[in-house]
N, C-alpha and C positions, 0 to 999 in steps of 0.2 A: 268329736269336735264339739266342745261345750260352748254354748252361747252365753256370753256375759254382757250385760247392757247397762249403761248409765241411765239415770232417771232424775226427775225433778222431785226430790223428796220433800214431804212435809216433815218438819222436825221442830223440836222446841226452840224457842228463843233462848239465847245463852243464859239469861237470868233464871229460866224455868227448868233447864235441863235436869239438874239433880233432883228437883221435886217431882218431875214427871216420870222419870225413868223408874221402872218397876220390874220385879222378878216376873217370869212368864206366868201366865194365868194358871197353867196346869201343875205348878209346883207349890201353890199356896191353896189352902182350903178357903171356902167361902167365909168362915169365921175369921181366919187370919186376914183375908182381904178387907173385911169390914173394919178390923182394928187399924189397918194401915190407912185406909181412906178416911176414917174418923179423925186420925191424927194429921193426915195430909190429904186434903180433898183433891189436890192436883195430881195425885198418884195415878198412873195410867191404869191401875187396877180398877178405877172407877168406870173405865170404858171396857177393859178386857173382862172384868167380872161385874157387869153392870147390875146384877141382882143386888149388889150392896147398896144401891140407891133406893131400895124398897124395903119393906118390912121383912123380918127373918123368915116368915112363913110363905114368902113369895116363891113360886115355882121358878127356879133359875133358868128354865127353858121356855118360859112364857114369851109370847110375841112382844109384849111391852118391854121386856128386858133388852132384847136386841134393838128395838126401836130407840130405847133410851141411850144405848151405846152410840148409835148413829147421831142422835141429837146432841149428845155431849161432845162428840168429835167435831161436829160442825160448829158448835158453840165456841169451842176453844180455838178453832181456826179463825172464827170471826173476831175473837177477843185478842188475837195475835199471840196466844200462848204457843200455838204452832204457826210457823211460817213456811213458805214454800220457796225453794231455790228457783231462780228465774231461768236457769238452763240446765240441761242434763249434766249430772255429775256422778262421780264415784266417790266413795267415802272409805276411810280407813278406821277400823274400830279396834283399838288396842286395849287389852285387859291384862292387868297385873295382879296376881293372887299368889300369896305364899312364895314370894321371890321368883315367880315364874311368869313370863309374859307370852301371850298369844296375840298375833296381829292378823286380823281378817279384812277382807275386801267386801264392803257393802255394795250390793248391786242388784240387778234383776236377773233371774235365770228363767229359762224357757220351759213352759208347760209341755211343749212337744219333746224336749229333751228328757223330761220325766217319763212321758208316755213311750218313748223309744229306748228307754233304759240307758241313755247317756248319763242321766242322773240316777244312781243306783241306790236301792234301799236294802235294809237288812232285817226289817221287822214288819209284821202285819199291823194293820190298823183296826180299831174297834169301831163299828158302825155308829154307835151312840156318841162316842167322842168326836168322830168325824162330823156327824150331823150338827153338833153344837157349833163347830168352827165354820161349817158351811153357811149356817144361818148368820153368824156374826160377820163373816167376810161379805156375804151377799147383801145383807141389810146395810152395812156401812159403806159398801162399794170401796173397800179398802182392806189391804193386808196390814195388820198392826203388829204382828210378831214375826221376826225374821226366821227363816229356816237355816239351821246350823249345818253347813256343808264342809266337807274336807276334800283335799286333792293331794295327789302324790307330789311332794314338794319339788319345786323347781327353783334353783337359786337365782336364775335370771329374772323370773317373775317376782320373787321375794325382794331382791335387791332394788328392782325398779320401783315397786310399791313403797318400800322403805324410804326411797329417796324423797318422797313427798311428806314424810313425817318431820315437818319443819314448823317453827313457831308461827310463821305467816299463814299456814294452812290449818292451824289448830282451832277447832270450834268449841270443844268441851274438854274439861279436865276436872274430874271430881271423883271422890271415893263414895261408893254406895254403901248402904246399910249392912251389906254382907261382907264388907271389908275389901271389896275389889276396887282397884284404881282403874277408872275408865277414861280413856282419851279418844277423841274423835277428830280426825283431820278430813279436810275436803280436797278432792281432786277435781278442779273445775276447768282444767285446760282440755279443750276438745281433742287435740292431737294426742295428748297423754291418755285420755279415756279410750280413744280408738286403738292406740298401741296395746293397752292392757287387754282390751277385748280380743285383739288379734293373737296375743300371747296365749290366752286361755283356750282359743280355738285349737291350739296344738297340744293341749294337755291330755286330751282323751276324756276320761270319765270324771265326774264329780260324784261324791258319796254323801248321802244323808247321814250325818252324825246324830243329830237330835232334831225333832220336829216332824216326824213322819205324819202325824195327824194334821198338822197345819199345812203341810205340803200337799197331802192327798186332798184336803178340803179346797185348797186354792185351785187344784186341777179340776175338781168336781164343779166348782163355780164357773171356771172357764168353759167347761163343756155345756153347762146350763145356758150360759150366755151365747155360746156359739149357736145353739139350737134356736134361740129367740132372735138372733141378730140377722137382719136381712141386708145390712149395709156391707158392701164389698170394700173393705179397707184392710190393708196389710198392717201387721204389727200392732194390733189392738192391745191396749194396756192389760186387759184381763188375761192375755196369753203369756204373761210373765208374773213371777212371784218374788217377793222380797227375800233376799238371801244374804248371808255373810259366809264367805269362803275362807277357810284357814288351811295352811300347809299342814300335812299330817304330822310332821316332826315337832310341831309346837303344841299339839293337843294332848290333854291328859284325861285318861279314863280312870275313874275311881272304882273301887269295889262296889258291887251292888249285892247286898247281903240278904240272907233268907232267915226267917224265923217261923217256927211251926208250933201249933198250939198243943199237940199231944204226940205220944209215941206210938199211936195206932194200936193201942192195947198191949204193947210190950212193956216189960219192966226195964229199968235202966240197964241192968246186966244183960238181958236178952237183946236189947237194942245194940249195945256195944259189941256183943258177940256177932251179930249180923253185919254190922258195919265193918268189923275186922276182917271179914271175908273179902271185902272189896277195897278197903283202905288200911294202910298201916296206921296204928294209933299210938300216940305217946302223950301221957298225962303231963300237962305243963303247969298246973296249979291255979292260983287265984288271979294272976295277972293276965289281962287280955292277950291273946296270941294272934298276931297279924301274919298271914302267910308270906313267906319270903320268896317263893318261886312258883312257877306253874306246876299244877297237879297237887299243890298243897292247899289246905283250908284250915281255918280255926273252927273248933266246935265248942260251944258253951252248953254244958249240960250239968244239972244238979249242983250249980254253984262253982263248977270247975271248968277250966279250959283244957282242951286237947288239941294237939297238932295231928291232923289226919292227912295222909298222902295216898292218892290213888295208886293202886297196884298196877303193875305193867299190863295185866290182862284187861284193865279198864281204859288204857291209853290207846289211841289209834290216830290215823292220819286224816280222817274225814274232817272237812272244813267246819262242820257244825258239831258233830259228836265228840270232837276232841277239845271243845271249849270247856273250861273248868265248870261253868254253870250247867252245861249239858251233861257232863260226867256225873255231877252231883244229882241232877234230875234223874238220869238213867240208872244210877247205881244205888241211890239212897232214897230220894224223895218219892219216886214211883214204886219200886219193888218192896221197900221196907215200910215207908210211911204212908203208902197208899194215895199219894198225891199225883194223879195222872194228868190233871188239867190245872196247872198252876195259875193260869189266867183267871179261872173262875172258882177255884176251891177256896172256901172261906177259912180253911185251917192254916193257910200259909199267907204270910205278908212279906213285904220287901222293904229294906231299909237302905237308903243311899249312904255311901261311904262318908259323905261330908258330915254325917251325924256322929261318927266315931263308934268304937266298939263298946264303950260304956252304955250306949243306947241299946245295944243288943242285950246286955245284962239287965238293964232296966225293964225292957219288954218281957224278958223271961221271968222277972219278979212280978209281972202284972198280966198274967193270962197266957203266956207262951211257955213251952217246955224246953225247946232246943233251938239253938241259933247256929248259923254257919257264916263265918267271915270268909269271904271269897277273895281269891287272888284276882286282880282286875283283868278283864279282857283287854287285849292289846289292840291298838289301832290297825296293826297288820292283820290280826285275826278278823277284825270287822271288815276290812277291805277284801280279804280272801273269801269270806262268806258272800259278800255282795257280788264279787266277780264271778262266783260260781252260781249266781242266781238262787241262792239259798236264803233261809231266814233263821235268825237266832231265836233261842228260847226267850220268852218274855223277860223283861227287866235284866238284860245282860250287860248293859253299859250305863254308867252314870258320869256324864261330862260335867266338869267343873273348871272354871266358873260358868254360870249360866249367862246367856245373852239377855241383856235387859230389853224389855219392851218399851215402846214409846219414843225411842230416840230417832226412829225412822219409820215413816208411814208411806205406803205406796197406794195412792188412790187411783181408781180406774172408772 
């Protein structure tokens, strides 16, 4: 039984929405964020990556950086760049990218649901990355980036939510710099909000698609405040976190590709021979090869593309080990290339599918030796891993489009 709650969002005034909305803090570098903010000072990156307000040699984890984020948020509320709705509402966030639309419900979800595994995860979090968002959330007393959640689609829920996608409910309609058309609608009817909450109580689990660190950080802040709070009040705001929930059949996971700096001492011929014991190999030539089905991958080596397909002996029914990224890890990256800890090994890097396969070629011409173009993990595989209380290998999924930050803020 998932708890879904309306809230009084702080959100941009209509005139500022397109200027404020920004890509999530963790998909842009500090250098990229500086360039965006220099061109557009209202970009939410000035708050999400507040180090851009200081000199380049400033420690991005310095206390003054988080304090600046809090000050800027309050300043823009006072200046009416952000306004707050006067009553609890739900919101519809519709994104259209490459002729495909996904429609999510913006709401608050429960910290307790996360702690009790009603909200399920599929990857571990890194303490350093968690600590950054803990300090940001705690200092601002606000969640500024939504958690991207999925649920097993229910047409009754979908149709009811869709019924509010009307002109009279439209708040924002703009195309962001990444080419995504963004529309936001408001559901401010109390009975409708209550009905939607009741419908989600029957859905069972929710699944974190993207935003594990933001979610874990919100939970840590809630625990911190619980320990300090002596006031006995039910439903405190810090017990909930900002979320957007999408039906699983509207989501798209792109490939998350791998590049490796060397062949671990092997010649090209020796490496191909070792790979051939685990994968069928077919030379494809100079044109990039994108895998067409599960167990296939594209491999770029020595200026040529190969189609490789995992042999039957490498395929299995385990929820994690049968993922294409896990098979590659277990059959090539670890035993042949010596990469046992891909999270921390400097010899490997990861390239989101949105950058295209030519990016893999480019990287192999500039310091890397071999690249692997992966077949995307499916949303069914993700849910299966989470249902089995297992964890995926790092960098298994790349969701596109990304949820923009700054359109909704939950203060507590």
